[in-house]
Every structure is written in C-alpha cells, then in structure tokens.
C-alpha positions as CSV (number, residue, x, y, z in Angstrom):
1,M,47.4,15.2,-28.9
2,K,46.8,14.4,-25.2
3,K,44.0,17.0,-25.1
4,S,42.3,15.5,-28.2
5,N,42.5,12.0,-26.6
6,N,40.8,13.3,-23.4
7,L,38.1,14.9,-25.4
8,F,37.5,11.7,-27.3
9,F,37.2,9.6,-24.2
10,F,34.9,12.1,-22.5
11,G,32.7,12.2,-25.6
12,L,32.6,8.4,-25.7
13,F,31.7,8.2,-22.0
14,F,28.9,10.7,-22.4
15,M,27.4,8.9,-25.3
16,L,27.5,5.6,-23.4
17,F,25.8,7.2,-20.4
18,I,23.1,8.7,-22.6
19,S,22.5,5.4,-24.4
20,C,22.2,3.5,-21.1
21,S,19.9,5.9,-19.4
22,P,17.0,6.7,-21.8
23,E,14.1,8.5,-20.2
24,N,11.7,5.7,-20.7
25,H,13.8,3.4,-18.6
26,Q,14.0,5.7,-15.6
27,E,11.5,5.2,-12.8
28,L,9.8,8.4,-11.7
29,P,8.4,8.7,-8.2
30,Q,4.6,8.0,-8.1
31,Y,2.4,11.0,-7.6
32,N,0.0,10.6,-4.7
33,P,-2.7,13.2,-4.9
34,V,-4.5,14.2,-1.7
35,V,-8.1,13.1,-1.9
36,Y,-9.2,14.5,1.4
37,S,-7.7,17.3,3.6
38,E,-8.8,19.4,6.5
39,N,-6.6,21.9,8.3
40,F,-9.5,23.7,10.2
41,Q,-8.2,27.1,9.2
42,K,-11.7,28.3,8.4
43,I,-12.3,28.3,12.1
44,I,-10.1,31.4,12.3
45,S,-12.4,33.4,10.0
46,N,-15.6,31.9,11.5
47,D,-16.4,30.2,8.1
48,F,-16.0,26.7,9.3
49,D,-19.0,24.3,8.6
50,E,-19.4,21.9,11.5
51,N,-22.3,20.2,9.6
52,Q,-19.8,18.4,7.4
53,F,-18.9,16.2,10.4
54,T,-21.1,13.7,12.3
55,H,-21.0,14.2,16.1
56,Y,-22.0,11.5,18.5
57,I,-21.9,11.6,22.3
58,E,-21.7,8.0,23.6
59,A,-21.5,9.0,27.2
60,G,-21.7,12.3,29.2
61,S,-22.4,15.6,27.6
62,K,-19.1,16.8,26.1
63,K,-18.5,16.7,22.3
64,W,-15.7,17.7,19.9
65,F,-15.6,21.4,19.2
66,P,-13.7,23.8,16.9
67,N,-10.9,25.8,18.6
68,K,-8.0,28.1,17.8
69,D,-4.8,29.3,19.5
70,N,-3.2,32.7,19.7
71,R,-0.9,31.8,16.7
72,K,-3.9,31.7,14.4
73,N,-4.1,28.0,14.1
74,G,-7.4,26.3,13.9
75,Y,-8.0,22.7,15.2
76,Y,-10.6,20.4,16.6
77,E,-10.6,19.5,20.3
78,F,-12.2,17.2,22.9
79,S,-12.1,18.2,26.6
80,P,-14.1,16.7,29.4
81,F,-13.0,19.5,31.8
82,N,-15.8,20.9,34.0
83,S,-18.3,18.3,32.7
84,N,-19.1,17.2,36.3
85,E,-19.5,13.7,34.8
86,T,-17.5,10.6,35.6
87,L,-17.3,9.6,31.9
88,N,-17.5,11.5,28.6
89,V,-17.1,9.6,25.3
90,A,-17.4,11.5,22.1
91,W,-17.0,10.7,18.4
92,I,-16.4,12.9,15.4
93,V,-16.8,11.3,12.0
94,L,-15.3,12.9,8.9
95,P,-17.2,13.2,5.6
96,P,-17.2,10.2,3.3
97,I,-13.9,9.7,1.4
98,N,-13.6,7.8,-1.9
99,L,-10.5,5.8,-1.2
100,D,-10.4,4.4,-4.7
101,L,-9.2,7.9,-5.8
102,A,-6.1,7.5,-3.6
103,N,-2.9,6.0,-5.0
104,A,-1.1,5.3,-1.7
105,K,-4.2,4.7,0.5
106,R,-2.6,6.4,3.5
107,L,-3.8,8.8,6.3
108,T,-1.7,11.3,8.2
109,F,-2.7,13.9,10.8
110,K,-1.4,15.8,13.7
111,C,-2.5,15.5,17.3
112,A,-1.7,17.1,20.7
113,Q,-2.8,16.9,24.3
114,H,-3.0,19.0,27.3
115,H,-3.4,18.0,30.9
116,V,-3.6,14.2,30.1
117,V,-2.1,12.3,32.9
118,N,-3.9,9.0,32.6
119,S,-4.3,7.6,29.0
120,E,-6.2,4.5,30.3
121,H,-9.3,6.5,31.0
122,N,-8.5,9.7,29.1
123,D,-7.6,8.4,25.6
124,L,-7.8,9.1,21.9
125,K,-8.6,6.4,19.3
126,L,-8.9,6.2,15.5
127,F,-11.5,4.1,13.6
128,V,-12.5,3.4,10.0
129,S,-15.9,2.1,8.8
130,L,-17.2,1.0,5.4
131,N,-20.9,0.9,6.3
132,F,-21.5,4.0,8.4
133,N,-24.9,5.4,7.6
134,G,-25.2,8.1,10.3
135,N,-25.6,5.8,13.2
136,I,-22.4,5.1,15.1
137,S,-23.7,2.0,17.0
138,E,-25.0,0.3,13.9
139,A,-21.7,0.6,11.9
140,K,-18.8,-1.8,11.9
141,W,-15.6,0.0,13.0
142,T,-12.0,-1.1,12.6
143,E,-9.5,0.5,15.1
144,L,-6.2,1.6,13.6
145,S,-3.0,2.5,15.5
146,F,-1.2,5.7,15.2
147,K,1.4,7.7,17.1
148,K,-0.4,9.7,19.8
149,P,0.7,12.1,22.5
150,E,1.8,10.3,25.7
151,A,0.3,11.1,29.1
152,N,2.4,13.6,31.0
153,S,4.2,14.7,27.8
154,Q,4.6,18.3,26.8
155,K,1.3,20.1,26.6
156,Y,0.1,21.5,23.3
157,L,2.9,19.9,21.4
158,W,1.7,18.8,17.9
159,I,3.1,15.4,16.9
160,N,2.7,13.6,13.6
161,S,0.5,10.5,13.6
162,G,2.9,8.7,11.3
163,I,1.6,7.0,8.2
164,V,-1.7,5.1,8.9
165,D,-2.1,2.3,6.3
166,L,-5.6,2.2,4.8
167,S,-4.8,-0.4,2.1
168,Q,-7.1,-2.9,3.7
169,F,-10.1,-0.7,2.7
170,S,-11.6,0.3,-0.7
171,G,-14.5,2.4,-1.9
172,I,-16.2,4.9,0.3
173,I,-14.7,5.0,3.9
174,Y,-15.5,6.9,7.0
175,I,-12.8,8.0,9.4
176,A,-13.7,8.7,13.0
177,F,-11.9,10.0,16.1
178,K,-13.1,8.9,19.5
179,A,-12.0,10.4,22.8
180,N,-12.9,9.8,26.4
181,G,-12.4,11.4,29.8
182,G,-14.1,12.6,32.9
183,S,-14.2,15.5,35.3
184,A,-11.9,14.0,37.8
185,S,-8.5,15.6,37.7
186,T,-6.8,12.4,36.6
187,N,-9.1,12.0,33.6
188,A,-9.9,15.6,32.5
189,G,-7.2,16.1,29.9
190,A,-7.9,17.2,26.3
191,Y,-7.0,16.0,22.9
192,M,-6.7,18.0,19.6
193,I,-6.5,17.0,16.0
194,D,-5.3,19.0,12.9
195,D,-4.0,18.7,9.4
196,I,-5.8,15.6,8.3
197,K,-4.8,14.2,4.9
198,V,-5.7,11.1,2.9
199,F,-3.7,10.4,-0.2
C-alpha cells in the first residue's frame, strides 16, 4: 500500500510539472547569427584577398599587412619598425556590413601586441562610420572602446576585445582599425588583429 501511495504522489507531481511547464511558455535563448567574420586563415594558403579592405596611410609609409605565425595562424598586423619615420598612421577599413541583419548588434575580435612600450604614441583604435565612401577624411567616424593589449604586457598574447556594442548604429556600417607608431624604439611596437565577428 505504501508503494502504491508513493507511485500515486509521484505521478501527480509529474503531471503538475508538465502542466505548469508547456513548451510554448519556456523562453528559448535568442539565436544570434554571425553576419560578418574574418579569421585571416586564407593568408596561410596565399588565397587571401587584400582588395576586400580599404587601406589608407594617414602619415608615414607603413600600412597594415597580412602575416602569419609558425602555428599556422593568419592575422593582420601594423608595425612602424624600420620605417625611419617619426610618425606612421595607418587605417584598415573592413568591407561594408549590413547591421540590420544582426540580432545582437555586437562586435568581437582578438588583438595582440609586440614591443609596445608607449601606448600614447603607439596605439590601436577602433572606429565605425555610416557614410564612408572610400575616402577616410570625408567620412564621419565614431570611436568605440574595447579591451586592448597594454604597453609592456606579454608579447604576442592574444586577448579578447570584449563585446563592443554596435546598437547605436543601423543599416550599412564600416568598421575601421587605426594604428600609429614611429621608428623610435619607444614607438616602434606592433599591433595585430584576428577573429573578427559581427553578430
């Protein structure tokens, strides 16, 4: 009799649980498809198309360039080393991204540095524009903050940018990275970017 009572109460509990938790009342996590991604791995096989980016040299002669390490990882890098110029400033603009296709309107990427000892004159910045037409100086750019490698931190250590909020923008956007530095030993460090995603 005791066993029958236990089964009865178990069945009653199970039916109450099911009746209180119908599938249509459960909140499922929102799916956030990636609307743009670039991991630079085609650099390894020499199939990478640099023409998809807009390069602009604001000062000096150095520009962003594709690179790879001995662990078969491709990335993009800016380095003013051996430029023999006091100041180098270079932009790289990603292809246009339709942000209206993104649910979360977020950006993430990885970045690293090597030999950066002075981030005041050897820095990496992130910008977004809604009206870029191929001319950097004519577009309006909004600077966004992100987690970047600190000066004198471990060289070649990839860190996550954190989630960069793009919710203030809509429609077609242009994301740009801007780096500066010089040939002096205190300003000659390099920056690298990788694994860019907008979702």
